[in-house]
C-alpha positions in Angstrom: 14.5 -15.3 -24.9 11.8 -13.7 -22.4 10.6 -15.4 -19.2 7.8 -17.8 -20.3 6.8 -18.4 -16.7 7.2 -17.2 -13.1 9.9 -19.2 -11.0 11.6 -19.4 -8.0 14.1 -21.5 -9.4 16.9 -19.6 -10.6 16.1 -16.9 -7.7 18.6 -16.6 -4.5 17.0 -17.8 -1.4 18.3 -15.4 0.4 17.4 -12.3 -1.7 13.7 -13.1 -1.6 11.2 -10.5 0.1 7.1 -9.5 -0.4 6.9 -6.1 -1.9 4.6 -4.2 0.2 3.3 -0.9 -1.1 1.6 1.1 1.5 -0.9 4.3 0.7 -1.8 7.2 2.6 -5.0 8.7 1.0 -5.6 12.4 1.4 -8.9 14.2 1.2 -8.3 17.6 -0.2 -11.6 19.1 1.1 -10.7 18.6 4.8 -7.0 17.9 4.8 -7.5 15.0 6.3 -6.0 11.5 5.5 -7.8 7.7 5.9 -6.4 5.2 8.7 -8.2 1.6 9.2 -8.3 -0.3 12.1 -6.8 -4.2 11.5 -8.4 -7.2 12.2 -7.7 -8.7 15.5 -7.1 -12.2 13.4 -4.1 -10.0 11.1 -0.8 -11.5 11.6 1.1 -8.3 11.8 -0.1 -5.2 13.5 -3.7 -6.8 14.7 -5.9 -4.2 15.9 -3.9 -1.5 14.9 -4.8 1.3 12.7 -3.0 1.7 9.3 -3.3 2.8 6.1 -4.5 1.0 2.9 -2.0 -1.8 1.1 -0.9 -5.0 -0.4 1.4 -7.1 -1.5 2.6 -7.2 -5.1 1.9 -10.5 -6.1 2.9 -12.9 -9.6 -0.6 -12.3 -10.8 -0.1 -8.8 -11.1 2.6 -9.8 -13.7 0.9 -11.0 -16.6 3.7 -12.7 -18.8 1.3 -12.5 -21.5 0.7 -8.5 -21.2 3.7 -6.9 -20.6 3.6 -3.0 -20.9 7.0 -3.4 -22.3 9.6 -5.8 -23.7 13.2 -4.6 -23.1 15.6 -7.7 -24.6 14.3 -10.1 -22.8 13.4 -8.2 -19.8 9.5 -8.0 -19.4 8.8 -4.5 -17.9 5.1 -3.7 -16.1 4.9 -0.3 -16.0 2.6 1.4 -13.3 2.6 -1.8 -11.4 2.8 -0.3 -8.0 0.0 2.2 -8.7 -2.1 0.1 -10.2 -1.8 -2.4 -7.1 -2.4 0.7 -4.9 -5.8 1.5 -6.7 -7.1 -1.8 -6.5 -6.4 -1.9 -2.7 -8.0 1.1 -2.0 -11.5 -0.2 -3.7 -10.4 -3.4 -2.4 -10.0 -2.4 1.4 -12.3 0.5 1.5 -14.1 0.8 -1.5 -13.0 4.4 -2.7 -10.9 5.3 -5.6 -7.4 6.9 -5.2 -6.1 9.0 -7.9 -3.0 6.8 -9.5 -0.1 9.5 -9.1 1.9 8.9 -6.2 4.0 10.9 -4.1 7.0 8.7 -2.5 6.6 8.9 1.6 9.3 6.6 3.2 10.5 2.6 2.8 11.0 0.1 5.7 12.2 -3.6 5.6 11.0 -5.9 8.5 10.8 -9.4 9.3 7.0 -10.4 9.9 6.2 -12.6 13.1 5.8 -15.5 11.1 9.3 -15.1 9.5 8.8 -13.6 6.4 10.9 -10.7 4.9 9.3 -7.7 4.0 10.1 -4.6 1.6 7.9 -1.8 2.1 7.1 1.2 0.3 4.8 4.0 1.4 3.2 6.3 -0.9 0.8 9.2 -1.0 -2.5 9.5 -2.8 -5.5 11.9 -3.6 -8.7 10.7 -2.4 -10.9 10.7 -5.9 -14.3 9.3 -4.7 -16.7 6.7 -3.1 -18.3 5.7 0.3 -16.0 3.9 2.8 -17.1 0.3 2.7 -14.2 -1.7 4.6 -13.2 -4.9 3.5 -14.8 -7.8 5.4 -12.9 -9.4 8.1 -9.7 -7.5 7.5 -10.5 -4.1 8.9 -12.9 -2.9 11.9 -13.1 0.9 11.5 -12.0 3.7 9.8 -11.4 7.2 10.6 -10.3 10.5 8.6 -7.6 12.2 10.3 -5.4 15.0 10.5 -2.3 15.2 11.6 -3.0 16.1 15.6 -6.3 13.4 15.5 -4.3 10.7 14.4 -2.1 10.5 17.6 -5.7 9.8 19.5 -5.5 6.4 17.8 -3.7 3.2 18.2 -1.5 3.2 14.8 1.1 1.3 14.0 4.2 3.2 14.6 5.4 5.5 11.7 1.5 6.2 10.7 1.2 9.4 12.5 4.6 11.0 11.0 3.1 9.9 7.8 0.1 11.3 7.8 1.6 14.7 8.9 4.0 14.0 5.9 1.4 13.6 3.8 -0.5 16.5 4.6 2.2 18.6 4.5 3.5 17.4 0.6 -0.3 18.0 -0.8 -0.6 21.8 1.3 3.0 22.8 -0.5 1.9 21.8 -3.8 
């Protein structure tokens, strides 16, 4: 019988993580990627430049509308793609292509002791004018692999920008 609600009742406490996905947005016309400056009020990496991203939330798994039922398992195909398309719109006011290229992943523990698994992707910029999400971001820049080094970025962002540019230039 498929799940009727989302619950932590049967979850193992030592296996609970936030799932976060980030996306490096690549603008094809000038081979630059978007970085956003995080608010000083953020729990993780306040005031540093990073990329678009967000946490997968229970509301992203609508029990009434799975994309597929596999026995008793409810599947939600393209949940990460939908998350990142939504986050790009919410955080920067832009549209991205839903086709994602894998960049890397990391597991970490936030300062508030919450464990996180983060998977990072690259996607092409589709359109729209940058309009930063109020109170979450204070600045932005379109940068190449050299320019990104001039910004106070979260560790690893410069390498992810370089990897993203390389991935799209090889296509």
